[in-house]
C-alpha positions as CSV (number, residue, x, y, z in Angstrom):
1,M,-92.4,-31.4,-10.8
2,K,-91.0,-27.6,-12.1
3,A,-87.7,-28.5,-11.6
4,G,-87.9,-31.6,-12.8
5,R,-89.1,-29.5,-16.4
6,I,-86.7,-27.4,-15.9
7,I,-83.7,-29.9,-15.4
8,Y,-85.3,-31.3,-18.7
9,L,-85.3,-28.2,-20.5
10,L,-81.7,-27.6,-19.7
11,S,-80.5,-31.0,-20.9
12,L,-82.5,-30.8,-23.8
13,S,-80.8,-27.5,-25.1
14,L,-77.5,-28.7,-24.1
15,L,-78.1,-31.6,-26.7
16,L,-79.1,-29.8,-29.3
17,G,-76.3,-27.2,-28.9
18,C,-73.9,-29.7,-29.1
19,V,-70.8,-28.7,-31.9
20,Q,-70.9,-31.7,-34.4
21,T,-67.6,-31.6,-36.8
22,T,-66.9,-34.1,-39.1
23,I,-64.1,-35.4,-41.4
24,T,-64.9,-37.6,-44.5
25,N,-61.9,-38.8,-46.2
26,L,-62.7,-39.0,-50.1
27,T,-59.5,-41.0,-50.9
28,P,-59.9,-44.4,-52.5
29,H,-58.3,-47.0,-50.4
30,R,-56.2,-48.3,-53.6
31,M,-54.4,-46.6,-56.5
32,P,-52.3,-47.7,-59.4
33,R,-48.7,-46.8,-59.0
34,N,-48.0,-43.3,-61.1
35,K,-44.8,-42.0,-62.3
36,T,-44.9,-38.6,-60.4
37,G,-44.8,-40.3,-56.7
38,F,-47.5,-38.1,-56.2
39,Y,-51.5,-39.2,-55.0
40,P,-54.1,-37.3,-53.9
41,V,-56.2,-37.1,-50.5
42,E,-58.8,-35.6,-50.8
43,M,-61.8,-34.8,-48.2
44,I,-65.1,-33.1,-46.5
45,W,-64.8,-31.1,-43.3
46,T,-68.1,-30.1,-41.8
47,S,-69.1,-28.5,-38.6
48,N,-72.4,-26.8,-37.6
49,Q,-70.8,-24.5,-35.2
50,T,-72.0,-21.2,-35.7
51,A,-69.2,-19.4,-34.0
52,L,-66.4,-20.7,-36.2
53,R,-63.9,-18.7,-38.4
54,R,-64.0,-20.4,-41.6
55,E,-61.1,-18.2,-43.1
56,T,-59.1,-19.6,-40.1
57,V,-59.9,-23.6,-41.4
58,K,-56.5,-25.3,-42.4
59,P,-56.4,-28.9,-42.5
60,V,-53.3,-31.1,-43.1
61,V,-52.3,-34.6,-44.1
62,L,-50.0,-35.9,-41.3
63,V,-47.9,-38.9,-42.9
64,G,-45.1,-39.6,-39.9
65,T,-44.1,-36.4,-38.6
66,N,-44.2,-34.8,-42.1
67,A,-47.2,-32.7,-42.4
68,Y,-48.5,-31.6,-45.7
69,P,-51.1,-28.6,-46.3
70,M,-54.3,-29.0,-48.0
71,R,-56.0,-26.5,-50.3
72,R,-59.2,-25.6,-50.5
73,T,-60.9,-27.0,-53.9
74,Q,-62.3,-24.0,-56.6
75,L,-66.3,-24.8,-56.4
76,L,-66.9,-25.9,-53.2
77,T,-66.0,-24.5,-49.9
78,N,-66.0,-27.7,-47.7
79,R,-64.1,-29.7,-49.8
80,W,-60.2,-30.0,-50.0
81,E,-57.5,-31.6,-51.6
82,T,-53.5,-32.1,-51.5
83,L,-51.0,-34.9,-52.9
84,V,-48.6,-36.9,-50.9
85,P,-45.3,-38.3,-52.2
86,I,-45.1,-42.5,-51.6
87,G,-41.9,-43.8,-52.8
88,M,-41.4,-46.0,-55.4
89,K,-40.5,-48.9,-53.7
90,A,-43.5,-48.7,-50.8
91,N,-46.4,-50.2,-51.6
92,G,-48.6,-48.4,-49.4
93,L,-49.4,-44.9,-47.2
94,R,-50.7,-44.7,-43.5
95,Y,-51.9,-40.9,-42.8
96,R,-54.8,-39.0,-40.9
97,I,-56.4,-35.4,-41.4
98,K,-56.0,-33.4,-39.0
99,V,-58.2,-30.1,-39.1
100,N,-57.3,-26.7,-37.4
101,W,-59.4,-23.8,-36.9
102,K,-60.2,-20.4,-34.7
103,F,-63.7,-19.5,-33.3
104,N,-65.2,-16.4,-31.8
105,A,-64.8,-16.4,-28.3
106,I,-64.5,-13.5,-25.6
107,P,-61.9,-11.8,-25.3
108,V,-60.1,-13.6,-28.4
109,P,-60.9,-16.3,-30.7
110,Q,-59.5,-19.5,-29.5
111,P,-58.2,-22.4,-31.6
112,N,-59.6,-25.8,-32.2
113,S,-58.5,-28.8,-33.9
114,Q,-60.1,-32.6,-35.1
115,L,-57.9,-35.6,-35.4
116,S,-58.9,-38.7,-37.9
117,R,-58.6,-42.3,-37.5
118,E,-56.0,-43.3,-39.5
119,F,-56.3,-44.3,-43.3
120,L,-54.1,-46.8,-45.2
121,L,-53.7,-45.7,-48.9
122,Q,-52.3,-48.9,-51.0
123,V,-50.5,-48.4,-54.2
124,D,-50.7,-51.4,-56.9
125,N,-47.6,-52.1,-59.4
């Protein structure tokens, strides 16, 4: 009976101690075509990892083999944005968001990353 309680407490502590990271895409699914050919991609990234080194967070938008670095917005620390090009003849863009970061570990900080599902941005003529 005592062993059962110990196993229960250990499994509960593992469950409560899980690290969760979330990418929330804020970009609309459709946008009107603009003259510049550049379209904003925005996202919020959250993590409950206590060992996270916040200054190392570096998200990018992946379009095929191209990576477009995102920059942090001025007012929020977990919101990021960038502009991606869409050709004048293209009707849409398939992209993913990847977030790279480091967390404190012994003997040196370790890298980690998260990749979103594929998103589609359609451009209306």
